[in-house]
C-alpha positions, -999 to 999 in steps of 0.1 A, spaced: -274 -284 10 -248 -257 17 -217 -261 38 -202 -292 54 -225 -318 69 -233 -314 105 -215 -347 114 -185 -351 91 -173 -383 107 -148 -392 133 -114 -409 138 -103 -434 128 -123 -433 96 -115 -397 92 -78 -387 91 -71 -352 79 -34 -359 80 -37 -381 50 -40 -350 28 -10 -335 44 13 -365 42 31 -358 10 43 -326 -7 23 -333 -39 -9 -338 -19 -3 -306 0 1 -288 -33 -30 -304 -47 -52 -294 -17 -38 -260 -11 -67 -235 -8 -46 -204 -17 -15 -198 -38 9 -169 -36 26 -157 -68 45 -126 -78 13 -114 -94 0 -107 -59 28 -83 -50 32 -45 -52 66 -30 -43 65 3 -24 97 23 -31 112 55 -19 126 82 -42 149 110 -31 166 141 -45 196 136 -22 203 111 5 200 79 -15 210 49 5 199 26 33 170 36 56 181 30 92 146 23 105 139 -3 78 169 -27 75 174 -37 39 152 -10 24 168 20 5 159 54 -9 168 58 -46 176 87 -68 154 89 -99 181 73 -122 187 45 -97 150 40 -93 144 32 -129 169 4 -128 154 -10 -96 119 -9 -109 131 -27 -140 145 -54 -119 111 -57 -101 93 -60 -134 118 -88 -145 109 -107 -114 72 -105 -123 61 -78 -98 32 -61 -116 32 -27 -99 52 -3 -78 41 24 -55 62 56 -53 68 76 -21 90 108 -21 114 121 4 109 157 -3 136 183 4 126 200 37 132 234 20 103 226 -3 78 219 25 53 245 32 21 250 52 0 247 20 21 217 6 24 236 -27 52 212 -40 25 185 -42 10 204 -72 43 210 -90 44 191 -123 82 189 -119 82 176 -84 102 145 -75 74 119 -79 63 133 -112 98 132 -126 102 96 -113 69 86 -130 80 101 -163 114 84 -161 99 50 -155 75 54 -183 102 67 -206 122 36 -199 94 15 -213 91 -8 -182 60 -29 -183 49 -22 -148 20 -3 -132 29 29 -114 9 38 -83 11 73 -68 1 82 -33 -23 112 -29 -18 129 5 -1 161 15 21 148 43 53 144 22 50 180 12 36 198 42 57 215 69 33 203 96 34 166 84 -4 163 82 -22 146 53 -45 176 48 -44 214 51 -44 228 86 -64 259 96 -64 271 132 -49 239 144 -75 217 127 -70 194 96 -98 208 74 -117 184 52 -133 204 23 -104 228 14 -81 197 14 -102 181 -13 -93 208 -37 -56 203 -30 -59 165 -34 -76 169 -67 -48 191 -80 -22 167 -67 -39 137 -83 -43 154 -117 -6 164 -117 5 129 -110 -19 113 -136 -7 137 -163 28 127 -155 18 92 -165 10 73 -134 -15 44 -138 -32 44 -104 -40 72 -80 -40 60 -44 -56 86 -20 -43 77 15 -54 109 32 -88 97 47 -106 129 40 -144 125 36 -155 126 -1 -121 126 -16 -126 96 -40 -156 111 -57 -139 145 -61 -107 130 -74 -126 108 -99 -145 139 -112 -113 159 -115 -95 131 -134 -125 126 -157 -127 163 -164 -91 162 -177 -98 132 -200 -81 108 -176 -109 83 -173 -85 54 -177 -66 62 -145 -76 38 -117 -82 48 -81 -69 25 -54 -85 39 -23 -69 35 11 -105 29 22 -98 16 57 -67 33 69 -62 32 107 -44 56 130 -18 30 137 15 29 157 29 7 129 37 36 105 68 50 123 96 37 101 78 49 70 75 85 84 113 84 90 118 71 54 99 100 38 110 126 64 75 134 77 79 120 112 100 148 126 77 174 110 45 159 123 27 181 147 1 163 167 -14 130 155 -38 119 128 -66 105 149 -92 130 137 -92 115 102 -76 81 102 -97 53 117 -98 41 153 -81 7 157 -111 -4 178 -135 -1 149 -144 -28 124 -179 -20 113 -168 15 104 -143 1 79 -172 -15 59 -190 19 59 -158 36 46 -153 10 19 -190 13 8 -187 51 5 -155 49 -15 -169 23 -39 -200 45 -44 -178 74 -52 -159 55 -79 -130 36 -64 -118 8 -86 -98 -10 -59 -98 -7 -21 -71 -12 5 -68 -19 42 -38 -5 61 -20 -18 81 -20 -54 71 -15 -83 95 -30 -67 126 -61 -60 105 -66 -93 86 -101 -95 101 -109 -63 83 -94 -76 50 -115 -107 53 -147 -87 61 -142 -63 32 -136 -90 6 -165 -111 19 -189 -82 20 -181 -64 -13 -164 -90 -35 -142 -62 -51 -105 -61 -57 -91 -58 -21 -56 -50 -12 -36 -48 20 -5 -29 30 22 -48 50 34 -15 64 68 -4 76 64 -14 112 54 -49 102 84 -50 78 108 -38 104 96 -63 130 99 -92 107 132 -81 92 146 -74 127 136 -109 140 151 -125 109 183 -105 111 186 -116 148 183 -152 138 150 -157 156 131 -165 124 140 -180 90 136 -150 66 122 -168 36 98 -190 55 85 -163 77 80 -137 50 63 -160 25 40 -173 53 31 -137 62 22 -129 26 2 -161 21 -18 -152 52 -30 -121 34 -42 -142 5 -60 -166 29 -78 -136 45 -91 -125 11 -65 -100 -2 -61 -99 -40 -27 -83 -36 -2 -70 -10 19 -39 -9 51 -52 8 87 -40 10 96 -77 7 80 -78 -28 112 -82 -49 127 -107 -24 95 -127 -23 92 -127 -61 127 -141 -63 120 -169 -39 88 -177 -57 106 -180 -89 131 -204 -74 102 -226 -62 
């Protein structure tokens, strides 16, 4: 017989609090456990302007040389992977986002520097044109429209350049139709079959991305919105269709973004497909939590670790979070 009995009993014979009475019993009966292995640290790299990000208290941009040391610290804490995001010089941003295809661009140099340092950490690179485009859109724009198929060629070129620089995981976040299959074919054609694809399979047109856009400098450049390609927050069934398509095209890992407002989507994806499923605790989520903690409204350690454990309970195998290093330190302390 599957599932709990129809009549599990009643008080006073049944007292669920017995299992919660002591710390050892709570540990013994915990359904989920959060460890540093569950964390991915998103970090910002810059050519100039290293320092604090005003919209994200406690988060910084790093020059390449600084980034290597900071990534090394993350690895020492047990964080298994980092995700790199560039703040591109505005002078290098163009309509066709050509800097994305430059083997010597900021991200490629950062990847090579991390690999040259011999740090045992996975490096994830974002694939989308918004950090490099003068219009701030994730794809190419023709006659005011973000065009799908011409963008695919650009994304493939960007992915190959990053993979050849040494990144371990390509993470297309653009939400163009068909991009996972095209990128997989492009990587394989260059002998890069070992490079994984972490697809932003269900990425919503969310209000929670604002601080991130400030961090990479795409917010002020953005013309219009991204609702014609990112998902409608009203839709859940559509997320499952998007995930199914990306898996069929060769995605190794899938992601839901944003995180906590979409835990129902995380749960549905994991339950439906049973594949490695990740969630992104995005910049707006970070800034809300950090702001409440800094104001003394929440205890930082307790609130952050609880928020990350909730991702695990929902079914996430890992979480991209700006709290990654801090959380890993707390988890090490026990």
